[in-house]
Structures are given as structure tokens and as C-alpha cells.
C-alpha positions in Angstrom: 20.3 -5.1 -6.3 18.9 -2.1 -8.2 15.8 -2.5 -10.3 16.5 -2.0 -14.0 14.4 0.6 -15.6 12.6 -0.5 -18.7 11.3 2.5 -20.6 8.7 0.3 -22.2 7.0 -0.7 -18.9 4.7 2.3 -19.0 3.8 1.7 -22.6 3.0 -2.0 -21.9 0.8 -1.0 -18.9 -1.1 1.5 -20.9 -1.6 -0.9 -23.8 -2.9 -3.5 -21.4 -5.3 -1.0 -19.7 -3.6 -1.5 -16.3 -3.3 1.6 -14.2 -1.1 1.6 -11.2 -2.9 4.6 -9.7 -4.4 3.6 -6.4 -8.2 3.7 -6.2 -9.9 6.3 -4.1 -10.9 3.9 -1.4 -7.2 2.9 -0.9 -6.3 6.6 -0.7 -9.1 7.2 1.9 -7.8 4.3 4.1 -4.2 5.8 3.9 -5.6 9.3 4.8 -7.4 7.7 7.8 -4.2 6.0 8.9 -2.3 9.4 8.7 -5.1 11.0 10.8 -5.0 8.2 13.4 -1.2 8.3 13.6 -1.2 12.0 14.3 -4.0 11.7 16.8 -2.6 8.8 18.8 1.2 9.2 18.1 1.8 5.6 17.1 1.6 3.2 14.2 3.7 2.8 11.1 7.2 3.8 10.2 8.5 6.7 8.1 8.3 4.3 5.1 4.7 3.6 5.9 4.0 7.4 6.2 5.7 7.9 2.8 3.6 5.1 1.3 0.4 6.7 2.7 1.3 10.0 1.3 1.8 8.4 -2.2 -1.5 6.6 -1.8 -3.4 9.8 -0.7 -1.9 11.7 -3.6 -3.0 8.9 -5.9 0.2 9.0 -7.8 1.0 6.1 -10.2 3.1 3.6 -8.4 5.9 1.6 -9.8 5.7 -2.2 -10.2 8.4 -2.4 -7.5 6.2 -0.5 -5.1 3.3 -2.8 -5.8 5.5 -5.7 -4.9 6.6 -4.0 -1.7 3.0 -3.5 -0.8 2.1 -7.1 -1.3 5.1 -8.1 0.8 4.1 -5.7 3.6 0.6 -7.1 3.8 1.9 -10.7 3.8 4.3 -10.0 6.7 1.7 -8.0 8.7 -1.4 -10.0 8.4 -0.7 -11.3 11.9 -1.2 -7.7 13.2 -5.0 -8.2 12.7 -5.0 -10.5 15.7 -3.6 -7.9 18.0 -5.4 -6.2 20.8 -7.5 -3.1 19.7 -7.0 -3.9 16.0 -9.9 -2.0 14.3 -10.8 -0.1 17.5 -11.5 3.4 16.3 -11.3 4.9 19.8 -8.0 3.3 20.8 -6.5 1.7 17.7 -3.5 -0.6 17.8 -0.3 0.5 16.2 -0.7 -2.4 13.8 -4.1 -1.2 12.7 -2.8 2.3 12.0 0.1 0.9 10.1 -2.2 -1.3 8.0 -4.3 1.7 7.1 -1.2 3.6 6.1 -0.5 1.0 3.4 -4.1 1.2 2.2 -6.0 -1.2 4.5 -7.8 -4.3 3.3 -8.7 -2.6 0.0 -5.0 -1.7 -0.5 -4.0 -5.3 0.0 -6.6 -6.6 -2.5 -5.7 -3.9 -5.0 -1.9 -4.5 -4.7 -2.4 -8.3 -5.1 -4.6 -7.8 -8.1 -2.1 -5.4 -9.7 0.9 -7.6 -9.0 -1.0 -10.4 -10.8 -1.8 -8.2 -13.8 1.7 -6.8 -14.3 3.3 -10.2 -13.6 6.3 -11.1 -11.5 8.6 -12.4 -14.2 11.0 -9.5 -14.3 12.0 -9.3 -10.7 9.8 -6.4 -9.8 
């Protein structure tokens, strides 16, 4: 089901002081994920790479993208229990993918933003 565009969404966010531009720390995690993916040849999907590129560029994300981030982190929390998760010298694919989506800071930020913008309109 396509997401209906509401031209007033941006105005409402600006009025509430909510910016959907990812913080620098989230962008830095995504950049680290891209570097590790290139170095080790694993981790993440093309969608994850695209998300990392958006985060690194610090472009304003849509409410729909915020919801997708929250969903990703909820589904992949289990990856943190995998072998070599967090190992900088031989990182697991799950660790690299997690970083592509902004890492722990990306998760915390996306959850906070989802709460601020609400989930009442099916974002």
C-alpha cells in the first residue's frame, strides 16, 4: 500500500522542532559500516547500503524511513548475539549491517523520532 503524501507533514515537523536529519554520530556509524563492508566483503544488503548512504549524507529522512529503521533494529537485535559481533578485526556480517543502519545510536535516534512524529497515520 503506497504511503499517502501529506504536504503539511514537513510544516508540522518544523513547527514542533523535530528534525529528521540523522545526528553526526549516526552518520559516523553508517560510514564505519560502509568501510567495514568494503574491507571484508560482507554485511548488509543493497537496501542497507542505501540507508547508510542516506545517513552519511545526513539527508532528512521521511517518517516512513524512520519506521523502517525501527523495524530493522527490532528484527535484527538478535544479531548482537552472533559470533564476532563487535569484533573490529573480524566483524560479523550482522555487526556490519547494524552499523549500516546507524548502529546503537541509530536505533535510539529512530525510536525517539518515531515517538515524536507519532505512528497514528500509518507511517
